[in-house]
C-alpha positions in Angstrom: 0.0 0.1 -0.1 1.5 3.2 -1.3 2.1 6.1 1.2 1.9 9.5 0.3 4.4 11.6 1.9 3.5 15.4 2.1 6.2 17.2 2.3 7.4 16.0 -1.1 4.7 14.6 -2.6 6.3 11.7 -3.3 4.8 7.8 -2.6 6.7 5.5 -0.8 6.3 1.6 -1.0 7.4 -1.7 0.1 9.2 -3.8 -2.5 11.0 -7.0 -2.4 14.3 -7.2 -4.3 15.2 -9.7 -6.8 16.9 -12.9 -4.8 20.6 -12.1 -6.2 20.6 -8.9 -4.7 18.9 -10.3 -1.2 22.0 -13.0 -1.8 24.6 -10.2 -2.3 23.2 -8.0 1.0 23.1 -11.2 3.2 26.9 -11.5 1.6 27.6 -7.9 2.5 26.5 -7.9 6.0 28.3 -11.3 7.1 31.4 -10.0 5.6 30.6 -6.7 7.7 29.7 -8.3 10.6 26.2 -6.5 10.7 23.4 -8.3 12.6 20.9 -5.7 11.9 20.7 -2.7 9.3 19.9 -1.4 5.7 21.7 -1.6 2.5 20.5 0.6 -0.4 20.9 0.2 -3.7 20.3 1.6 -7.6 20.0 -0.5 -10.5 21.4 1.0 -14.1 18.5 1.1 -16.2 21.3 1.2 -19.4 22.8 -2.1 -18.3 21.0 -3.8 -15.4 24.3 -3.3 -13.2 23.4 -3.1 -9.4 25.4 -0.7 -7.3 25.1 -1.2 -3.5 25.9 2.7 -2.4 24.7 2.8 1.5 25.4 0.1 4.1 24.1 1.2 7.5 24.2 -0.9 10.6 21.2 1.5 11.6 18.3 1.5 9.1 16.6 4.6 8.0 13.2 3.4 8.2 10.3 5.4 6.5 7.5 7.2 8.0 4.6 5.0 8.6 6.5 1.7 8.5 3.8 -0.5 9.3 2.0 0.5 6.4 4.7 0.5 3.9 6.3 -2.9 4.9 3.6 -4.1 6.8 5.2 -4.8 10.2 6.7 -2.5 12.9 10.4 -2.6 12.3 11.5 -1.0 15.7 9.3 -3.7 17.5 11.2 -6.5 16.0 14.3 -4.5 16.3 13.7 -4.2 20.0 12.8 -8.3 20.4 16.2 -9.1 18.2 18.2 -7.2 20.9 16.1 -8.5 23.9 16.9 -11.9 22.9 20.3 -11.3 22.1 21.0 -9.5 25.4 19.0 -12.7 27.0 22.1 -15.0 25.2 
């Protein structure tokens, strides 16, 4: 479900990347030792080349993430951190 962003007039939508992008992102976070975060990428329309340009150990969730991605990412992060702290 698209979410209108009143400040810019842009629409933000959830998106599932292609499996090869997911695999590449998983390899990047494994190599970097990142457990939670986000990776931004662009696909060049001219030749399909994927370029990963922003890797964050903390993610930059969009406003109203529940409606964009279908779950509360902050609640999942808290659950994850509590489980890690509990051992």
